[in-house]
N, C-alpha and C positions, 0 to 999 in steps of 0.2 A: 774617580777624580776627573774633573773637567779638563779638556785640552789646555785651556788657558792657565789652569793651576800648575801645569808642568813647566810652562815658560815664564811664569810670573817674575822670577828674580832677574831674568835677562831682558824682559820686555822693553823697559825704558831705553836700554842701550841699543836695541835693535830698531826701535821705531820713533825715537824722540824727534829727530829732525823732520821726518815725513809728517808726523802728526802735528807738530808745532806749525808747520807751514799751512796746513789745512785750517787750523784754528785761527791763526792770524788773518787769513782770508775771510773767515766767517765773522770775526770780530769787526773787521772793516766793512763788510757787506751789510751786516745787520746793525752797524753802529752801536755796538754793545759798550756800555759804560759801567754803571753800577747796578744793573738789573739782577734780579734773583734768577739764577741759572740752575737748571737740572741737566745733568749729563747722564744719559741712559746708556748703559753698557760701558761705563767709564774706565774699566780696567784699573790701572794704577793711578789714574787721574794725573798723568804726568804734566799736563798743561794747566792744572787747576790754579796755579799761582797767577795766571793772567786775569783772573776774575776776583772781584771783591766779595761777592755773595754767591758762592759756589756750593753745590751739593751734587755728589755723584751717587749712582746706584749701579751695582754689579752683582752677578750671581757667582763669581769666583772668589772664594774665601782667600786663596793665596794672592790673588791680585790685590784684594783689599788690604791684606797684611803688608804688602809691599808698597802701599800708597802712603803719601804724606798729605792727606787732604781729608775733608769732611765727606765721608762715604758711608752709605748704608747698604746692607745686604738686601737684595730683592731681585725680582724678575721683571723684565720689560713688559711682559704680558699682563701683569697685575701690579701696577705701580701704587704704592701705599700712600697716596697723596690726594688731597681734595681737588675737585675740578678747578681749572684756571689758577693753579697755585704758583706757577712760574712764568715770569715775563718771557724767558727764552728757554727752549728745550733743545739740547744738542743730542745727537746720536752719531758719533764719529767712528767709522770703520767697524760697526758692530751689528747693524741691522740684519745682515745676511746670516748671522749666527743664531738668531732667535728661533725658538721652537715654533711659535705661532706668529709669523710676521704680520699678518693682518691685524691680529689683536694688539700687537705691540704698537703698530702705527695708530690704531684707534686710541690706545692709552696715551701715546705722545700727544695726540691732538687734544684729548680730554684734559690733561694737566697743564697744557700750554694756554696762557692768556692770549698770546698772539704769535710771537715769532718762533720759528723753528729752523734748524739746520741739520740736515741728514746727509752723511756721505755714504756712497755706495761704490764698492769695487766694480770696475768695468768688467772684470773677468768672472764675476759671480754668475753661476749657472741660473740664478734666480733674478738676474738683473731686470729683465723685462717685466716680470711679475711685480717686483718691488717698486720699480719706477711707476707703474700704473697705480699702485696703491698710494704712493706719495702724491702723484698728480691728482688723484681723486679727492684727497683729504686736505691738500694745501695749495695755496697760490705761491708757486716758487719759480725762481730763476735757476737754470742749470748751468753751473760753472764747470768747465771741462778741465780736469787736472790730469796729471801724469798717469796715475793708477786709478783714480776715482772720479766720479761725478759728484760735485757738491751741490746739494739742493738747498737754497736759502730763500726764506720768505715768511709767509704767515698762514695761519690756518684759515680754512674757508668757513 
Protein backbone atom coordinates (compact mmCIF):
# COMPACT_ATOMS: atom_id res chain seq x y z
CA UNK A 1 0.00 0.00 0.00
CA UNK A 2 1.30 3.43 -0.94
CA UNK A 3 1.63 6.03 1.86
CA UNK A 4 -1.04 8.20 0.26
CA UNK A 5 -3.45 5.26 0.13
CA UNK A 6 -3.47 5.35 3.95
CA UNK A 7 -4.51 9.01 4.23
CA UNK A 8 -6.73 9.27 1.15
CA UNK A 9 -10.01 9.66 3.05
CA UNK A 10 -8.78 12.54 5.21
CA UNK A 11 -6.52 14.24 2.63
CA UNK A 12 -9.03 16.90 1.56
CA UNK A 13 -9.79 17.93 5.14
CA UNK A 14 -6.08 18.22 5.95
CA UNK A 15 -4.89 20.09 2.86
CA UNK A 16 -7.80 21.82 1.09
CA UNK A 17 -7.12 25.44 2.06
CA UNK A 18 -3.35 25.20 1.55
CA UNK A 19 -3.68 23.55 -1.87
CA UNK A 20 -6.47 25.87 -2.98
CA UNK A 21 -4.35 28.95 -2.24
CA UNK A 22 -1.49 27.59 -4.37
CA UNK A 23 -3.79 26.76 -7.26
CA UNK A 24 -5.51 30.16 -7.24
CA UNK A 25 -2.06 31.78 -7.40
CA UNK A 26 -1.15 29.54 -10.35
CA UNK A 27 -4.40 30.30 -12.19
CA UNK A 28 -3.76 34.03 -11.85
CA UNK A 29 -0.06 33.85 -12.76
CA UNK A 30 -0.59 31.66 -15.85
CA UNK A 31 -3.88 33.36 -16.76
CA UNK A 32 -5.64 29.99 -17.06
CA UNK A 33 -9.15 30.14 -18.50
CA UNK A 34 -10.49 27.19 -20.53
CA UNK A 35 -7.24 25.45 -21.41
CA UNK A 36 -6.76 21.70 -21.38
CA UNK A 37 -5.14 20.93 -18.01
CA UNK A 38 -3.16 17.89 -16.86
CA UNK A 39 -2.52 17.61 -13.12
CA UNK A 40 0.35 15.18 -12.46
CA UNK A 41 0.22 13.57 -9.02
CA UNK A 42 -3.26 15.00 -8.50
CA UNK A 43 -4.23 12.93 -5.46
CA UNK A 44 -7.92 13.52 -4.81
CA UNK A 45 -8.01 16.39 -7.32
CA UNK A 46 -9.59 18.55 -4.65
CA UNK A 47 -9.32 21.75 -6.71
CA UNK A 48 -10.35 20.24 -10.07
CA UNK A 49 -13.62 22.19 -10.02
CA UNK A 50 -11.67 25.38 -10.72
CA UNK A 51 -10.93 24.13 -14.24
CA UNK A 52 -13.28 23.49 -17.16
CA UNK A 53 -11.09 21.01 -19.02
CA UNK A 54 -9.30 19.04 -16.28
CA UNK A 55 -7.61 15.64 -16.26
CA UNK A 56 -5.65 14.32 -13.32
CA UNK A 57 -3.24 11.40 -13.09
CA UNK A 58 -2.14 9.66 -9.90
CA UNK A 59 -0.68 6.32 -8.84
CA UNK A 60 -2.68 5.99 -5.60
CA UNK A 61 -5.82 3.93 -6.16
CA UNK A 62 -7.30 5.13 -2.85
CA UNK A 63 -6.73 8.79 -3.69
CA UNK A 64 -8.45 8.24 -7.05
CA UNK A 65 -11.37 6.47 -5.32
CA UNK A 66 -11.82 9.51 -3.06
CA UNK A 67 -11.76 11.99 -5.93
CA UNK A 68 -14.73 13.54 -7.69
CA UNK A 69 -12.99 14.42 -10.93
CA UNK A 70 -11.74 13.06 -14.22
CA UNK A 71 -8.65 11.08 -13.13
CA UNK A 72 -6.67 8.24 -14.64
CA UNK A 73 -4.28 5.85 -12.95
CA UNK A 74 -0.66 6.23 -13.98
CA UNK A 75 2.85 7.28 -13.10
CA UNK A 76 4.51 10.66 -13.60
CA UNK A 77 7.57 8.95 -15.05
CA UNK A 78 5.56 7.40 -17.91
CA UNK A 79 2.65 9.65 -18.82
CA UNK A 80 0.26 7.88 -21.25
CA UNK A 81 -0.31 10.94 -23.44
CA UNK A 82 0.98 12.24 -26.76
CA UNK A 83 3.57 14.99 -26.96
CA UNK A 84 2.20 18.52 -26.48
CA UNK A 85 -1.23 17.20 -25.40
CA UNK A 86 -1.98 19.79 -22.72
CA UNK A 87 -1.88 23.58 -22.76
CA UNK A 88 -1.06 23.61 -19.04
CA UNK A 89 0.56 20.92 -16.90
CA UNK A 90 0.36 21.21 -13.12
CA UNK A 91 2.31 19.30 -10.49
CA UNK A 92 1.16 20.49 -7.08
CA UNK A 93 2.97 19.25 -3.96
CA UNK A 94 3.86 15.95 -5.60
CA UNK A 95 7.18 16.10 -7.44
CA UNK A 96 9.32 15.23 -4.40
CA UNK A 97 7.42 11.91 -4.10
CA UNK A 98 8.22 10.57 -7.57
CA UNK A 99 10.58 7.62 -7.90
CA UNK A 100 12.49 9.09 -10.84
CA UNK A 101 12.19 12.87 -10.60
CA UNK A 102 14.35 13.57 -13.65
CA UNK A 103 12.15 11.35 -15.83
CA UNK A 104 8.98 12.89 -14.37
CA UNK A 105 10.20 16.41 -15.21
CA UNK A 106 11.04 15.27 -18.75
CA UNK A 107 7.55 13.76 -19.09
CA UNK A 108 5.88 16.95 -17.83
CA UNK A 109 7.86 18.89 -20.43
CA UNK A 110 6.99 16.39 -23.18
CA UNK A 111 3.21 16.48 -22.69
CA UNK A 112 3.02 20.25 -22.13
CA UNK A 113 2.36 22.46 -25.15
CA UNK A 114 3.62 25.47 -23.28
CA UNK A 115 2.76 26.42 -19.70
CA UNK A 116 3.68 24.61 -16.49
CA UNK A 117 3.33 25.08 -12.76
CA UNK A 118 5.25 22.97 -10.29
CA UNK A 119 5.24 23.44 -6.53
CA UNK A 120 8.10 22.22 -4.39
CA UNK A 121 8.26 21.91 -0.60
CA UNK A 122 10.97 24.16 0.77
CA UNK A 123 11.88 21.53 3.36
CA UNK A 124 12.36 18.73 0.84
CA UNK A 125 15.78 17.11 1.10
CA UNK A 126 15.72 17.02 -2.70
CA UNK A 127 14.93 20.74 -3.07
CA UNK A 128 18.19 21.84 -4.75
CA UNK A 129 18.23 18.86 -7.13
CA UNK A 130 14.60 19.33 -8.16
CA UNK A 131 14.98 23.10 -8.54
CA UNK A 132 17.93 22.58 -10.91
CA UNK A 133 15.88 20.14 -13.01
CA UNK A 134 12.99 22.58 -13.21
CA UNK A 135 15.24 25.49 -14.21
CA UNK A 136 16.99 23.34 -16.82
CA UNK A 137 13.72 22.38 -18.54
CA UNK A 138 11.47 25.41 -18.07
CA UNK A 139 11.56 29.21 -18.18
CA UNK A 140 9.90 29.92 -14.84
CA UNK A 141 9.36 32.54 -12.21
CA UNK A 142 9.79 31.43 -8.60
CA UNK A 143 7.04 32.53 -6.24
CA UNK A 144 7.86 32.17 -2.57
CA UNK A 145 5.05 30.66 -0.54
CA UNK A 146 4.77 29.76 3.12
CA UNK A 147 5.78 26.10 2.72
CA UNK A 148 6.50 25.88 -1.00
CA UNK A 149 8.16 27.54 -3.90
CA UNK A 150 5.76 27.79 -6.83
CA UNK A 151 7.46 27.62 -10.23
CA UNK A 152 5.28 29.07 -13.01
CA UNK A 153 6.19 29.58 -16.65
CA UNK A 154 6.68 27.70 -19.88
CA UNK A 155 8.84 24.98 -21.28
CA UNK A 156 12.13 25.80 -22.97
